[in-house]
C-alpha positions in Angstrom: 171.0 -52.0 72.0 167.9 -51.0 69.9 164.7 -50.1 71.7 164.6 -49.9 75.4 161.0 -48.9 76.5 160.1 -46.0 74.2 163.8 -45.0 73.5 166.1 -46.3 70.6 169.8 -46.2 71.5 172.6 -46.6 68.9 175.7 -48.7 69.6 178.7 -50.1 67.5 179.5 -52.7 70.1 182.0 -50.5 72.0 180.5 -47.0 72.2 176.9 -46.1 72.8 174.9 -43.0 72.1 174.5 -40.4 69.4 178.2 -40.0 68.5 179.6 -43.5 68.4 181.8 -42.8 65.4 183.1 -39.6 66.9 184.0 -41.5 70.0 186.0 -44.0 67.8 187.8 -41.1 66.1 188.7 -39.5 69.3 190.0 -42.9 70.6 192.2 -43.2 67.5 190.2 -46.1 66.2 190.2 -46.5 62.4 187.2 -47.8 60.4 186.5 -51.3 61.6 184.1 -53.5 59.6 182.5 -55.4 62.5 181.8 -52.2 64.3 179.9 -50.9 61.3 178.0 -54.2 61.0 177.1 -54.0 64.7 175.8 -50.5 64.3 173.8 -51.3 61.1 172.3 -54.4 62.6 171.3 -52.4 65.7 169.5 -50.0 63.4 167.8 -52.9 61.5 166.6 -54.4 64.7 165.1 -51.1 65.7 163.4 -50.6 62.4 161.9 -54.1 62.4 160.1 -53.4 65.7 158.3 -50.4 64.1 154.9 -50.6 62.5 155.0 -49.6 58.8 152.2 -47.3 57.5 151.6 -49.7 54.5 150.8 -52.6 56.8 153.7 -54.8 55.9 154.3 -55.9 59.5 152.0 -56.6 62.4 151.9 -55.9 66.1 153.5 -58.6 68.2 152.1 -57.2 71.4 149.4 -55.0 72.8 149.5 -51.5 71.3 149.8 -48.7 73.8 148.6 -45.5 72.2 149.7 -43.3 75.1 146.1 -41.9 75.6 146.0 -40.8 71.9 143.1 -41.5 69.5 143.0 -43.2 66.2 141.7 -40.8 63.6 140.2 -41.4 60.1 139.6 -45.1 60.9 137.8 -46.8 58.0 134.6 -48.8 58.7 135.3 -52.4 59.7 134.1 -54.9 57.2 135.1 -58.2 58.8 134.0 -59.7 62.1 137.6 -59.2 63.5 138.0 -55.6 62.2 138.2 -52.6 64.4 135.1 -50.3 64.3 134.8 -46.5 64.5 132.4 -44.3 66.4 130.3 -43.7 63.3 129.5 -47.4 62.9 128.3 -47.6 66.4 126.2 -44.4 66.2 124.7 -45.4 62.9 123.7 -48.8 64.3 124.8 -50.7 61.2 126.6 -53.3 63.2 123.3 -54.7 64.6 120.6 -53.0 62.6 119.2 -54.1 59.2 116.9 -51.6 57.6 114.7 -54.3 56.1 114.7 -58.0 56.4 115.2 -60.1 53.2 113.1 -63.0 54.3 109.4 -63.5 54.3 106.5 -63.6 56.7 107.3 -65.9 59.7 110.9 -66.5 58.2 112.8 -63.3 58.7 116.4 -62.9 57.5 118.9 -60.1 57.8 122.5 -59.6 56.6 124.7 -57.4 58.8 128.0 -55.9 57.8 130.4 -56.9 59.2 128.8 -60.3 59.1 128.6 -62.4 62.2 130.1 -65.9 62.0 128.3 -67.5 65.0 125.5 -66.9 67.5 126.5 -66.0 71.0 124.2 -65.6 74.0 123.6 -62.0 74.7 123.8 -60.8 71.0 121.2 -58.2 70.2 119.8 -57.5 66.7 117.3 -55.0 65.4 115.5 -55.1 62.0 112.6 -53.6 60.2 110.1 -56.4 59.5 109.1 -56.8 55.9 105.9 -58.7 56.5 103.3 -59.3 59.2 103.7 -62.6 61.1 101.0 -65.2 60.6 102.2 -67.6 63.3 105.4 -69.0 64.8 108.3 -67.1 63.4 112.1 -67.5 63.0 115.1 -65.3 62.3 118.3 -66.0 60.4 121.3 -63.6 60.7 123.9 -63.7 58.0 123.0 -67.2 57.1 124.4 -68.5 60.4 121.2 -70.5 61.0 117.4 -70.3 61.6 116.4 -69.7 65.2 112.9 -69.3 66.7 111.7 -65.9 67.8 109.9 -66.1 71.2 107.8 -63.6 73.1 107.0 -63.2 76.8 107.1 -66.4 78.9 108.9 -68.2 76.0 105.8 -68.4 73.9 105.9 -68.7 70.1 105.1 -65.7 68.0 101.4 -65.6 67.0 99.6 -64.1 64.1 99.9 -60.3 64.1 102.5 -60.1 66.9 105.0 -58.7 64.3 103.6 -56.1 62.0 105.0 -55.2 58.6 107.4 -52.2 58.8 107.6 -52.5 62.6 111.1 -52.2 64.2 111.8 -55.5 65.9 114.5 -56.0 68.5 115.7 -59.4 69.7 118.3 -60.9 72.0 119.8 -64.3 71.6 119.5 -66.4 74.8 121.6 -69.3 73.6 118.7 -71.2 72.1 116.2 -68.8 70.7 115.8 -65.1 69.9 113.7 -63.4 72.7 111.7 -60.5 71.3 112.3 -57.3 73.3 110.2 -54.9 71.3 106.5 -54.3 72.0 104.0 -56.8 70.5 101.5 -55.6 68.0 98.8 -57.8 69.6 97.7 -58.4 73.2 100.0 -61.0 74.8 98.3 -64.5 74.9 99.1 -64.7 78.6 97.1 -61.5 79.3 93.7 -61.8 80.9 91.0 -61.2 78.2 88.0 -61.7 80.4 86.8 -62.4 84.0 83.7 -63.5 85.7 81.6 -61.2 87.9 79.7 -62.7 90.7 77.4 -61.5 93.5 75.4 -62.6 96.5 72.5 -63.3 94.0 71.7 -63.2 90.3 73.5 -64.8 87.4 77.3 -64.7 86.9 78.4 -62.3 84.2 81.5 -62.5 81.9 83.3 -59.2 81.5 85.3 -59.4 78.3 87.6 -57.0 76.4 85.8 -53.8 75.3 83.0 -54.5 77.8 82.2 -51.8 80.4 81.5 -52.9 84.0 79.0 -50.8 85.8 79.3 -50.7 89.6 75.7 -49.9 90.3 74.4 -48.5 93.6 71.4 -50.0 95.4 69.1 -49.2 98.2 70.9 -46.8 100.5 74.2 -47.0 98.4 75.7 -44.5 96.0 78.7 -45.1 93.7 80.9 -42.4 92.3 83.6 -43.0 89.6 86.8 -41.0 90.3 89.5 -39.7 87.9 92.1 -42.2 89.1 90.4 -45.5 88.1 88.6 -45.5 91.5 85.0 -46.3 92.4 83.8 -44.9 95.7 80.9 -46.8 97.3 79.1 -44.8 100.0 75.8 -45.1 101.9 73.3 -42.3 101.2 71.0 -40.4 103.5 68.4 -43.1 103.6 70.6 -45.4 105.6 70.5 -45.4 109.4 73.9 -44.6 110.8 74.7 -45.3 114.4 77.1 -42.4 114.8 74.8 -39.7 113.6 71.3 -38.5 114.4 68.8 -40.1 112.1 65.3 -38.8 111.1 62.9 -41.5 110.2 60.5 -40.8 107.4 58.4 -43.9 108.0 57.1 -45.7 111.1 59.5 -48.4 112.4 58.0 -51.7 113.5 59.9 -53.6 116.2 60.4 -57.4 115.9 57.6 -59.1 117.9 57.4 -62.4 119.6 53.8 -63.9 119.6 53.5 -67.3 121.2 52.8 -69.2 124.4 55.2 -68.6 127.2 55.7 -72.3 127.5 57.1 -72.5 124.0 60.4 -71.0 125.3 60.2 -72.5 128.8 59.6 -68.9 130.0 62.9 -67.5 128.6 62.5 -64.4 126.5 64.9 -63.7 123.6 65.9 -60.0 123.8 68.5 -60.3 121.1 65.8 -61.1 118.6 62.6 -59.4 119.8 61.7 -56.1 121.3 57.9 -56.6 121.8 56.4 -59.8 123.4 52.8 -60.9 123.1 52.6 -63.9 125.4 49.7 -66.3 125.9 49.7 -67.7 129.4 48.6 -71.2 130.4 46.0 -71.9 133.0 47.6 -72.1 136.4 51.2 -71.2 137.3 53.5 -69.5 134.7 57.1 -68.2 135.3 59.3 -65.6 133.5 62.6 -67.5 133.7 66.0 -66.0 133.9 66.8 -64.2 130.6 70.1 -65.2 128.8 70.5 -62.5 126.2 69.9 -59.2 128.0 73.6 -58.4 128.6 74.0 -57.4 124.9 70.8 -55.3 124.9 71.3 -52.9 127.8 69.1 -49.9 127.3 66.5 -51.8 125.2 62.9 -51.0 126.1 59.6 -52.3 125.0 56.4 -53.9 126.2 55.1 -57.3 127.2 51.5 -58.2 126.6 50.2 -61.1 128.8 47.0 -62.8 127.6 44.9 -64.9 130.0 43.6 -68.2 128.7 40.3 -68.2 126.8 38.7 -70.6 129.2 39.3 -72.4 132.4 41.1 -71.3 135.5 43.1 -68.1 135.5 46.8 -67.9 134.9 49.3 -66.6 137.5 52.7 -65.2 136.8 55.9 -65.4 138.9 59.2 -63.7 138.2 62.8 -64.8 138.3 65.0 -62.5 140.4 66.5 -60.9 137.3 63.1 -59.2 136.8 62.7 -56.3 139.2 59.5 -54.4 140.1 58.9 -51.2 142.0 59.4 -51.7 145.7 59.9 -55.4 145.0 56.2 -55.8 145.0 56.1 -58.3 142.2 53.6 -58.3 139.3 49.9 -58.6 139.8 47.9 -59.4 136.6 44.3 -59.8 135.6 42.5 -63.1 136.2 39.5 -63.0 133.8 39.6 -65.2 130.7 40.9 -63.4 127.6 42.1 -60.3 129.6 45.1 -58.5 128.2 47.7 -56.8 130.5 50.4 -54.5 129.1 53.7 -54.3 131.1 56.5 -51.9 130.0 60.1 -52.9 130.5 63.7 -51.6 130.1 66.9 -53.6 130.4 69.0 -51.8 133.0 72.0 -54.1 133.1 73.1 -57.7 132.9 70.7 -59.8 135.1 68.5 -56.7 135.6 65.2 -56.1 133.7 63.0 -53.4 135.2 59.2 -53.9 134.9 56.8 -51.0 135.0 53.3 -51.0 136.5 51.0 -53.2 134.4 48.0 -51.7 132.6 45.2 -54.2 133.3 42.0 -55.6 131.9 42.3 -54.9 128.1 40.2 -58.0 127.5 
């Protein structure tokens, strides 16, 4: 019967178990040659299925160690050998303490030696020389392959330094370098152009310092987290706080003939109006920009012509006077009349009593 699972059972062809010859004796059977041959052949079959300690026979199926470990396993020296934990921890399977090639043509010899390149293989070595340009690696003489860096670029001068630990992975075509470059990657930005609303463009290159300068009313503060804070200072008028002026403020002033604008005053642009009237009839036409300037106040100065007949002034209904009395102005040549105003609402400009005869 031989082995059945993990149990070896003896048989002489008639009886089975640990006492086959006793069973023959008890049955009155004498020594029978073929029964001895059957038993001995059964033993031989069982022995042939065992692994000998001197390695004379090999496994013919997967070995089940029954959750046991292999101890005192020698280092593997061939590509198909088993390896022990020490070989993995020591890194000798994929690490070469120093390459045996030259600058730009690196070479390493691993033990066990590889016999072919396979995508996904990783190797680590200590470079013997600094790269001067495009570089290659040859592992165990399998073949020369290019070493590439980020974005599949060729190695440049200085990318690999002498005595640096270099780690690569084979992608099926080339070795991609995983370790840090000794130089700035060629794809990195080495400079940029600084522009502004005016002035000449400036190139900011490596090692330059860019100063974010403040200007009139603006302060800049550099923070500890690569931050520049730009803020307005106390000289800037802010609409949400009370401001104290340290210098007189001059409103924008319109100075021209009323006819130049067909009698339409631009309150978006101007706050003070110095208007020369034409001889005869003049009209303040309906304003079109007062809606966005509600609350604006100022003065209008009306100037009589320097000669000829006097000018008169009529008002569009959007201009309101006290008691709807209208506006009476001076009549003498070169007289100046000052009229205060305030914009109350859209389509409503209130005119105060005129101060006459400044001529």
